[in-house]
C-alpha positions as a LaTeX table, in Angstrom:
\begin{tabular}{lrrr}
\hline
Residue & $x$ (\AA) & $y$ (\AA) & $z$ (\AA) \\
\hline
Met1 & 164.61 & 122.32 & 44.17 \\
Ser2 & 167.16 & 119.44 & 43.35 \\
Asp3 & 166.69 & 115.76 & 42.96 \\
Leu4 & 168.04 & 112.82 & 45.05 \\
Val5 & 168.31 & 109.74 & 42.85 \\
Val6 & 168.95 & 106.14 & 44.00 \\
Arg7 & 171.19 & 104.45 & 41.36 \\
Arg8 & 172.48 & 101.10 & 40.68 \\
Leu9 & 176.18 & 101.10 & 39.48 \\
Leu10 & 176.69 & 98.96 & 36.40 \\
Ile11 & 180.07 & 97.66 & 37.08 \\
Asp12 & 181.39 & 94.20 & 37.90 \\
Met13 & 182.52 & 93.75 & 41.45 \\
Lys14 & 182.90 & 89.94 & 41.26 \\
Ser15 & 186.29 & 90.00 & 39.59 \\
Pro16 & 189.13 & 90.07 & 42.23 \\
Ile17 & 191.36 & 93.19 & 42.71 \\
Val18 & 195.15 & 93.22 & 43.42 \\
Ser19 & 196.77 & 94.47 & 46.64 \\
Arg20 & 198.00 & 97.69 & 45.02 \\
Trp21 & 194.98 & 98.29 & 43.05 \\
Asn22 & 195.28 & 102.12 & 42.76 \\
Gly23 & 197.66 & 102.41 & 39.87 \\
Gly24 & 200.27 & 100.11 & 41.58 \\
Asp25 & 200.82 & 102.93 & 44.40 \\
Ala26 & 201.26 & 101.32 & 47.73 \\
Phe27 & 199.96 & 104.33 & 49.81 \\
Arg28 & 197.05 & 105.40 & 47.66 \\
Ser29 & 195.96 & 101.80 & 47.55 \\
Ala30 & 196.23 & 101.46 & 51.34 \\
Phe31 & 194.57 & 104.74 & 52.18 \\
Phe32 & 191.52 & 104.31 & 49.85 \\
Ser33 & 191.25 & 100.75 & 51.12 \\
Ala34 & 191.11 & 101.81 & 54.64 \\
Leu35 & 188.46 & 104.29 & 53.81 \\
Ser36 & 186.45 & 101.51 & 52.17 \\
Met37 & 186.96 & 99.40 & 55.21 \\
Ser38 & 185.19 & 102.06 & 57.07 \\
Phe39 & 182.07 & 102.48 & 54.93 \\
Pro40 & 179.78 & 99.47 & 55.44 \\
Ile41 & 179.46 & 99.88 & 59.15 \\
Gly42 & 179.59 & 103.77 & 58.98 \\
Glu43 & 176.88 & 103.85 & 56.30 \\
Gln44 & 174.63 & 101.52 & 58.45 \\
Tyr45 & 175.09 & 103.82 & 61.32 \\
Phe46 & 174.13 & 106.95 & 59.32 \\
Ile47 & 171.12 & 105.08 & 57.91 \\
Asp48 & 170.00 & 104.05 & 61.31 \\
Ser49 & 170.40 & 107.53 & 62.86 \\
Val50 & 168.69 & 109.30 & 60.16 \\
Arg51 & 165.71 & 106.78 & 60.05 \\
Asn52 & 165.38 & 107.17 & 63.80 \\
Gly53 & 165.50 & 110.92 & 63.64 \\
Leu54 & 162.77 & 110.90 & 61.13 \\
Lys55 & 160.56 & 108.94 & 63.34 \\
Asn56 & 161.07 & 111.36 & 66.27 \\
Leu57 & 160.31 & 114.55 & 64.42 \\
Pro58 & 156.77 & 116.16 & 64.59 \\
Glu59 & 154.43 & 114.90 & 62.03 \\
Glu60 & 154.76 & 118.22 & 59.90 \\
Glu61 & 158.34 & 117.84 & 59.98 \\
Arg62 & 158.44 & 114.19 & 59.19 \\
Glu63 & 156.33 & 114.82 & 55.95 \\
Arg64 & 158.87 & 117.51 & 54.95 \\
Phe65 & 161.84 & 115.09 & 55.49 \\
Ala66 & 160.46 & 111.71 & 54.35 \\
Ala67 & 161.28 & 111.98 & 50.58 \\
Glu68 & 164.92 & 113.27 & 51.58 \\
Val69 & 165.42 & 110.39 & 54.15 \\
Gln70 & 164.24 & 107.91 & 51.39 \\
Gly71 & 166.76 & 109.13 & 48.93 \\
Phe72 & 169.58 & 109.33 & 51.51 \\
Val73 & 169.07 & 105.77 & 52.74 \\
Gly74 & 168.84 & 104.49 & 49.35 \\
Gln75 & 172.17 & 105.82 & 48.20 \\
Glu76 & 173.92 & 104.94 & 51.60 \\
Ala77 & 172.45 & 101.39 & 51.29 \\
Thr78 & 173.91 & 101.00 & 47.79 \\
His79 & 177.37 & 102.47 & 48.93 \\
Arg80 & 177.25 & 100.03 & 51.64 \\
Arg81 & 176.59 & 96.95 & 49.40 \\
Leu82 & 179.21 & 97.70 & 46.91 \\
His83 & 182.00 & 98.56 & 49.37 \\
Thr84 & 181.00 & 95.31 & 51.12 \\
Leu85 & 181.72 & 93.53 & 47.83 \\
Phe86 & 185.15 & 95.56 & 47.48 \\
Asn87 & 186.07 & 94.73 & 51.15 \\
Gln88 & 185.38 & 91.01 & 50.56 \\
His89 & 188.31 & 91.23 & 47.97 \\
Leu90 & 190.47 & 92.88 & 50.48 \\
Asp91 & 189.73 & 90.12 & 52.94 \\
Asn92 & 190.60 & 87.46 & 50.29 \\
Leu93 & 193.91 & 89.27 & 50.12 \\
Gly94 & 194.61 & 88.78 & 53.74 \\
Tyr95 & 193.88 & 92.37 & 55.00 \\
Thr96 & 192.32 & 92.75 & 58.47 \\
Asn97 & 189.55 & 95.00 & 58.87 \\
Glu98 & 190.27 & 96.72 & 62.39 \\
Ile99 & 188.69 & 100.03 & 61.55 \\
Glu100 & 185.30 & 98.22 & 61.42 \\
Ala101 & 185.80 & 96.33 & 64.58 \\
Arg102 & 186.61 & 99.47 & 66.49 \\
Ala103 & 183.57 & 101.29 & 65.00 \\
Ile104 & 181.34 & 98.41 & 66.02 \\
Gln105 & 182.70 & 98.65 & 69.69 \\
Arg106 & 182.39 & 102.45 & 69.60 \\
Ile107 & 178.80 & 102.30 & 68.46 \\
Lys108 & 177.81 & 99.80 & 71.25 \\
Ala109 & 179.46 & 101.87 & 73.89 \\
Asn110 & 177.76 & 105.28 & 72.59 \\
Ser111 & 174.39 & 103.78 & 72.18 \\
Gly112 & 172.96 & 105.20 & 75.36 \\
Tyr113 & 173.44 & 108.65 & 74.00 \\
Asn114 & 170.26 & 110.60 & 72.85 \\
Leu115 & 169.23 & 110.41 & 69.26 \\
Arg116 & 170.25 & 114.06 & 68.43 \\
Ser117 & 173.85 & 113.05 & 69.29 \\
His118 & 173.82 & 110.43 & 66.73 \\
Val119 & 172.35 & 112.61 & 64.06 \\
Ala120 & 174.97 & 115.09 & 64.95 \\
Ala121 & 177.71 & 112.52 & 64.52 \\
Thr122 & 176.29 & 111.57 & 61.22 \\
Ala123 & 176.11 & 115.16 & 59.97 \\
Ala124 & 179.73 & 115.56 & 61.12 \\
Thr125 & 180.94 & 112.53 & 59.41 \\
Glu126 & 178.99 & 113.53 & 56.16 \\
His127 & 180.91 & 116.95 & 56.18 \\
Phe128 & 184.16 & 114.94 & 56.10 \\
Thr129 & 183.03 & 112.79 & 53.24 \\
Ala130 & 181.71 & 115.53 & 51.31 \\
Ile131 & 185.01 & 117.48 & 51.65 \\
Phe132 & 186.90 & 114.38 & 50.64 \\
Ala133 & 184.43 & 113.53 & 47.71 \\
Asp134 & 184.81 & 116.99 & 46.13 \\
Trp135 & 188.43 & 116.98 & 46.43 \\
Ile136 & 188.77 & 113.47 & 44.70 \\
Leu137 & 186.45 & 114.53 & 41.97 \\
Arg138 & 188.65 & 117.61 & 41.54 \\
His139 & 191.85 & 115.37 & 41.45 \\
Pro140 & 191.36 & 112.38 & 39.11 \\
Glu141 & 195.12 & 111.66 & 39.62 \\
Ala142 & 194.27 & 110.30 & 43.05 \\
Leu143 & 192.91 & 107.33 & 41.27 \\
Ala144 & 195.33 & 107.34 & 38.26 \\
Gly145 & 196.07 & 103.93 & 36.97 \\
Ala146 & 193.21 & 102.10 & 38.83 \\
Glu147 & 190.90 & 99.86 & 36.65 \\
Pro148 & 188.12 & 101.93 & 35.11 \\
Arg149 & 185.41 & 99.98 & 37.13 \\
Leu150 & 187.26 & 101.03 & 40.49 \\
Gln151 & 187.68 & 104.46 & 39.35 \\
Thr152 & 183.83 & 104.57 & 38.52 \\
Leu153 & 183.09 & 103.02 & 41.91 \\
Trp154 & 184.97 & 105.76 & 43.82 \\
Gln155 & 183.93 & 108.76 & 41.73 \\
Trp156 & 180.26 & 107.68 & 41.80 \\
His157 & 180.30 & 107.32 & 45.53 \\
Cys158 & 181.95 & 110.81 & 45.76 \\
Ala159 & 179.35 & 112.32 & 43.57 \\
Glu160 & 176.43 & 110.94 & 45.64 \\
Glu161 & 178.22 & 111.98 & 48.95 \\
Ser162 & 178.24 & 115.49 & 47.60 \\
Glu163 & 174.61 & 115.17 & 46.50 \\
His164 & 173.24 & 114.20 & 49.86 \\
Arg165 & 175.61 & 116.25 & 52.10 \\
Ser166 & 172.79 & 118.34 & 53.65 \\
Ala167 & 170.39 & 115.66 & 54.69 \\
Ala168 & 171.63 & 114.72 & 58.30 \\
Phe169 & 172.69 & 118.17 & 58.93 \\
Asp170 & 169.06 & 119.58 & 58.24 \\
Met171 & 167.60 & 116.78 & 60.37 \\
Tyr172 & 169.76 & 117.90 & 63.32 \\
Lys173 & 168.64 & 121.35 & 62.98 \\
Ala174 & 164.85 & 120.23 & 62.61 \\
Met175 & 165.37 & 118.17 & 65.88 \\
Gly176 & 166.24 & 121.39 & 67.73 \\
Gly177 & 169.94 & 120.56 & 67.93 \\
Glu178 & 172.10 & 123.09 & 69.46 \\
His179 & 175.21 & 124.67 & 67.80 \\
Ala180 & 177.47 & 123.91 & 70.88 \\
Trp181 & 176.69 & 120.27 & 70.86 \\
Arg182 & 177.06 & 120.03 & 67.06 \\
Ile183 & 180.60 & 121.51 & 67.35 \\
Arg184 & 181.35 & 119.04 & 70.45 \\
Ala185 & 180.46 & 116.16 & 68.11 \\
Phe186 & 182.38 & 117.48 & 65.22 \\
Tyr187 & 185.67 & 117.68 & 67.10 \\
Tyr188 & 184.95 & 114.22 & 68.48 \\
Ile189 & 184.33 & 112.70 & 64.88 \\
Ser190 & 187.30 & 114.63 & 63.55 \\
Leu191 & 189.66 & 113.06 & 66.03 \\
Ile192 & 188.13 & 109.60 & 65.66 \\
Phe193 & 187.87 & 109.54 & 61.91 \\
Met194 & 191.61 & 110.81 & 61.42 \\
Val195 & 193.11 & 108.38 & 63.79 \\
Asp196 & 191.08 & 105.24 & 62.77 \\
Leu197 & 191.98 & 105.98 & 59.23 \\
Ala198 & 195.64 & 106.41 & 59.99 \\
Arg199 & 195.89 & 103.30 & 61.99 \\
Gln200 & 194.01 & 101.27 & 59.37 \\
Thr201 & 196.21 & 102.64 & 56.51 \\
Val202 & 199.32 & 101.81 & 58.59 \\
Arg203 & 198.09 & 98.20 & 59.05 \\
Asn204 & 197.35 & 97.87 & 55.39 \\
Leu205 & 200.89 & 99.06 & 54.42 \\
Trp206 & 202.40 & 96.73 & 56.99 \\
His207 & 200.44 & 93.69 & 55.22 \\
Asp208 & 201.57 & 95.01 & 51.89 \\
Ser209 & 205.14 & 94.99 & 53.08 \\
Ser210 & 205.49 & 98.71 & 51.96 \\
Leu211 & 205.34 & 100.65 & 55.40 \\
Phe212 & 209.02 & 101.47 & 55.46 \\
Ser213 & 209.50 & 102.21 & 51.87 \\
Phe214 & 210.54 & 105.65 & 51.00 \\
Ser215 & 208.21 & 105.64 & 47.92 \\
Thr216 & 205.28 & 104.98 & 50.17 \\
Trp217 & 205.72 & 108.18 & 52.24 \\
Arg218 & 206.66 & 110.27 & 49.33 \\
Ser219 & 203.41 & 109.33 & 47.76 \\
Ala220 & 201.60 & 110.07 & 51.27 \\
Thr221 & 203.19 & 113.49 & 51.41 \\
Arg222 & 201.95 & 114.17 & 47.98 \\
Leu223 & 198.46 & 113.04 & 48.27 \\
Leu224 & 197.95 & 114.47 & 51.65 \\
Phe225 & 200.28 & 117.39 & 52.34 \\
Ala226 & 201.06 & 118.94 & 49.05 \\
Lys227 & 199.78 & 122.51 & 48.48 \\
Asp228 & 196.84 & 121.22 & 46.99 \\
Gly229 & 196.60 & 117.85 & 48.84 \\
Leu230 & 193.72 & 116.18 & 50.42 \\
Ile231 & 194.36 & 117.49 & 53.95 \\
Arg232 & 196.23 & 120.56 & 53.53 \\
Ser233 & 194.03 & 122.17 & 50.93 \\
Asn234 & 190.84 & 121.45 & 52.90 \\
Val235 & 191.57 & 122.95 & 56.21 \\
Gly236 & 189.48 & 125.94 & 55.49 \\
Leu237 & 186.49 & 123.84 & 54.49 \\
Trp238 & 186.94 & 121.79 & 57.68 \\
Arg239 & 186.82 & 125.02 & 59.76 \\
Asp240 & 183.58 & 126.35 & 58.06 \\
Tyr241 & 181.70 & 123.76 & 59.97 \\
Leu242 & 182.53 & 125.70 & 63.20 \\
Ser243 & 180.67 & 128.67 & 62.13 \\
Pro244 & 177.24 & 129.10 & 63.89 \\
Asp245 & 175.55 & 130.02 & 60.50 \\
Phe246 & 177.22 & 127.25 & 58.46 \\
His247 & 175.17 & 125.15 & 56.11 \\
Pro248 & 176.55 & 122.26 & 53.84 \\
Ser249 & 175.04 & 123.80 & 50.81 \\
Gln250 & 177.36 & 126.72 & 50.98 \\
His251 & 180.16 & 124.35 & 49.64 \\
Glu252 & 180.70 & 123.81 & 46.04 \\
Ala253 & 179.10 & 120.84 & 44.50 \\
Ser254 & 178.97 & 121.42 & 40.88 \\
Leu255 & 181.52 & 118.62 & 40.10 \\
Ser256 & 179.25 & 116.14 & 41.45 \\
Gln257 & 176.35 & 117.12 & 39.20 \\
Gln258 & 178.68 & 117.29 & 36.17 \\
Trp259 & 180.13 & 113.61 & 36.89 \\
Leu260 & 176.63 & 112.34 & 37.18 \\
Leu261 & 175.48 & 113.93 & 33.99 \\
Ala262 & 178.50 & 112.89 & 32.09 \\
Asn263 & 178.42 & 109.16 & 33.37 \\
Ala264 & 174.74 & 108.53 & 33.25 \\
Ala265 & 175.50 & 105.29 & 31.18 \\
Gln266 & 177.34 & 103.94 & 34.09 \\
Phe267 & 174.29 & 103.50 & 36.37 \\
Ser268 & 170.48 & 102.83 & 36.18 \\
Val269 & 168.00 & 104.87 & 38.23 \\
Leu270 & 166.04 & 102.95 & 40.90 \\
Gly271 & 164.23 & 105.85 & 42.55 \\
Gln272 & 164.13 & 109.56 & 42.79 \\
Thr273 & 162.90 & 111.86 & 45.39 \\
Glu274 & 162.76 & 115.73 & 45.65 \\
Thr275 & 164.54 & 117.53 & 48.50 \\
Ala276 & 164.69 & 121.03 & 49.52 \\
Arg277 & 168.51 & 121.39 & 49.14 \\
\hline
\end{tabular}
């Protein structure tokens, strides 16, 4: 048994940020800002999907998942709130959040799909975020030079993504979700996630007047496609999801636990639940 904890991060998000907030690096700032722009609407979708999934489970299963869902919802709601504040600073700097607008349209267009499809999409996205989260915790240089409060924001978010990585996946299985449909949703999410993130990053770079700078794409190559880069080094972990016997708990999450233990002074505990994973 392990614990899911809802935490209040003790950082100041009222103070403004600069455009190249991530160590003065244009690409790293634009890329991480694009991720943040996707979070509030995405996390609300995850919350809604998992909550609705819980309501549709048999009574015995609802009791088994209730505490886990409570912790998952609490963590995602806190992420949504803080990244909304972060995104407001980006808006004040003149950035346009197109990734959110596209996500809203897509959610409306797909609202007619059955509930298991939405939980499958949530589980697939959570697999991406868990992979990214562990990589960021293993590579503090990805946030090198950023203000300590912003480093804490991202690392805390990463730690909690690793912590609750199994919630939506387990619910999909409990709902009787089929492997074939899980993989279909995964391929769809993989395509949408990467295309939307790339488009928003390019738009951010255009606004920053750094889209055509050599240093921008040198940084992009180093961050994403170096031997231990975010994309290149995680292809195998991405593929793991395709296995019929895959479970998110098979992936390493010790860095998440270590960060939370080492940085307990950075947050206060709001609530705690126990989960089977």
